[in-house]
N, C-alpha and C positions, 0 to 999 in steps of 0.2 A: 421448928419455929412456931410459936403460938399464933392463933388467929388474932388479928388486930381489930379490935372492936371500937365502935363509935361511942363517945361519951354522951351523945344525945344533946349536946349544947352547941352554941355558936363559937366555941373556942376550939382551935385546932393547933396541931403541932407541926413545926418544921424542924427536921433533924439535919444538922450540918456536920459533915465528917471531913476532917483534913487528913491528907496523906501525901506521901511522896508521889511525884508524877508517874513513876513507873508502876505504882500500885493502883492508880485511879481507874484503869480500865477493868481490872478484876473486881474491884469493889462496886463499880457501876453495874456490871452485869449481875453480880450477886444480889444487889439490892433490887434491881429491876425484875429479876426472875423469882426471887424468894418472896418479896413483898408485893409484887405485881403493881408497881408504881413507877412512873417516869422519874428520871433523875436529872437535875440540873448540874452540869459539870463546868467548873471554872478552872482553867489551867493554871498551874503554879509556876515555880514551886513556892509553898506547897500547893497542891491541888485541893479544891474544895468541892464537895458533893452535897447537894441539898435535895431533900425530898419531903413531901407532905403526906400526912396520914391523919386519921382520927386519933383520939387520945389513947396513949399507951398505959397499961398498968405498970406498977413499979417492977414487977417480975419481968414483964416484957422488955422494959428498958434495960435491965441487967443482962438478960439473955442476948439482946440485940447488941449491946455494947461489947460483950465478950466475943460474939461472932464477928463483928466488924474489926475489932482489934486483931483477931486471929488472921484476918486477911490483909492486914497492913495499915489499918486506921491508926493515926497518931493521936487524934483528939476527936471528941464526940460531944456535940452541944445540942440541947433540946430547948427550943424557944416556943413558948405558947403565946398566942395572940388571938384577937377577935377577928371575925370575918371582915369587919370594916377596915382592918389594917393591911389587907392584901397588897394594895398598891404601894404602900411604904416599903413592904418587904421586897417587892420586885424592883423598886428604885434602888434599894440597897444592893440587890443582886446584880445590878448593872443592865437591866433590860432597857434598851433604847432603840430608836428607829433604825431601820435598815431597808435596803432596796434589793430587788432581784431583777434578773433579765438584763440583756444588753441595753445600755442606755438607762438602766435603773428605772424601768417603766412601771414597776409596781412597788409601792412603799408600804412597809408594815410599821404601824405606829403603836406604842403603848397607849392605853386608854387615857392616860393623863397628859399625853402630848397633844399638840395641835399644829396642823399644817393647812393653811388657807389656800395653798396652791391647787389649781384644778387638775391635778394629775391622779391617776388611779391609785387608790390606797385602801387599806383595811385597818381597822383598829382592833387590837386584841387586849383583853384583860385576862391574864392567865388564871386568876383565882388560885386554886390548888392543883390544877390539872397539868401544870408544867409543860406548856407548849408555846414558847416565845418565838421559835424560829431560829434561835441561835445555835441549836444543836446541829451538827453536820448532816444528820439524816434528814431533818426537816428542811434545812436550807437546800439540799440537793433535790428533794422532792419538789420544792417550790420552783426551782430553776427548770425542772423538767416539765412541770405543769405550764409554766410560762412559755417554754419552747413549743409545746404542742399548740397552745393558744395562738401563737404567731404563725404557725405553719398551716393549720387548718381552720383557725378562727371559729371553731365550734366545739365546745366541750360537752354539750348536751346534758344528759342525766348523769350525775356524778355520785359515786359511793365513796365516803371517807370512813374506812373501817379502822376503828381504834382512833377516834377523832381527837382525843385530848381536848385542847381548847377550840378545835374546829378550824385551826388556821389554814390547813391545806384546802379543805372544802370551801371555805369562805373566799380564799384567794381565787379558786376556780370560778366561783359565782361572780366575782368582781371582774375577772378577765373575760368572761362571756356573759353578757347581760341576759342571754336567753337560757342559761344553764339552770338546772335545779339540783338540789342536794339531798341525799340521804346520809346522815351521820350516825354512826353506831359506836358505842363504847360501853363496856360493862362496869366502868367506874362511875358511880353516881356523881362524883365531883366533876368528871369530864362532861357528863350529860348536862350538868348545871352550867358549866363554863361555855360549852358549845351553844347551848340555847341562849345564854346571855349575850354572847358575842355575835350571833346572828342578829339579835335585836339591836345591839350596839351599832351595827353597820346597816341597819334598815333592811335586812335581808330575811327576816323571819318568815315572810310569806313564800319564800323560795326554798326553804329548808325544812326537813323533818329530822327529829333527833330521837333515837331509840337507845334503850339500855341493854338490849340483847339482840343478837342476830336473829334468834327465833321469833322475836316480836315483830320484826320486819318481814322475814321470809314467809311466815305463816299468814301475814296480812296481805302481802303483795305477790306471793308466788314467785314465778320465774322471770319477772320483769327485768330486762337487760339494762346495762349501763354502758355509756360510751367511754367513761373513764372510771377506773377503780383504783383507789389509793389505799395503801396499807403500810403505814409507818409503825411497825409493831416490834416483835422480837422474832428470832429465827424459829423458835418453837411454834409460835402462832402462824408464821409463814408456812411452815411444813404442814401443819394441821389443816389450815384453811385455804391453802393455795388452790387446790382443785375446785373447791366450792366457789371461791371468788372468781376464778378463771371462767367457770361456767356462766357466770353472770355478766361477763364482758361481751358486748354485742360484736358482731362481725365488723371489722375495721376499727374496733375500739382499742383502748390502751389499758394496760395494767402496770402500775408503778408500785413497787414495794421496797421498803427499807427497814433499817433497824437490825440488820444481819451482821453480827460480829464477824470480823475478818477470819477468825479461826474456824468459823462455821460456814464459810463461803462455799466450799466444795460440796458439803452436804445439801445446802439449799439449791445450788446450781444443778445438782443431780435431780432434785425434785422438779425444778423448773423445766428441765429437758423432757420430762414426761408430759409437760403441757405444750411446749413449743421448743423445737431444737434451736432456733435462733433467738437470742435476746441480747439486749445491751447491758453491760455491767459498768458501774461507776464506783471504783474503789475509793474509799475515803481514808482518813487517818486511822480510824478504828472500826469503821463499818463499811459494808457494801450496800449500794442501792442498785436496783434492777428495773429495766423497763421492757415490757413485752407488748407487741401489737398483734391482735388476732387478725388472721387473714380475712379479707372481705368476703370470701366464699365459704368460710367456716359456718357451720350451723351450731 
């Protein structure tokens, strides 16, 4: 697959693929792994998968169309629009408010929504980073962060690795007014979205955003985190699990998701090298895991 390059302008593409429901999971994984981009999935029938990227060349479009159809895609649509049109796109995709936690104590709102009620809430403008919270992995992570905040009421220093829109880290900041955040994502659109969403929620003074793990680690060394979040892919989990676990402070938590169900055994084998006991939360197509480091661990 050719490298996808930017056009250098403020016009971007959203590719939308329709397929049979049975084929959506295979297509989603191929897109996420090959193009290294998050995918918005709308269940069908037919199912619809959307993902954003910089401008394609004509050859790249032809090769991508052929690859996707070989995996079961029925239709392939490329829409080009300006940066200012993001919100209209997400309205069309059906992004709307939702709540997490028993009693719905934290509400996630699109940037164009308004809720005057004095309840805990965060506002998210997805931009092109595709992190609205509707995906089962994000929703499960949000629920687990909420649960931790209710049991210990202190989230402390938080790492959101593969932040996307920043939704998980920003939720942690809202649930713990004393928490601070380090968000890392190698996608420049995700860095842009996380930075903008921190400001949108008035939390920019409590968060730092980096484009590379090395940028943070070389700057801050081995500073530990009380909560590490990694909603990524199984390949990234396996590669980074040990390094991320080392950054969890004694008594701290490690939540990871984005693991395809057929890769669960491989990931769990890796996790057992970190800690024998962990919690597993199987979803429709993905697994989410939660590990807590013993308070006596160094």
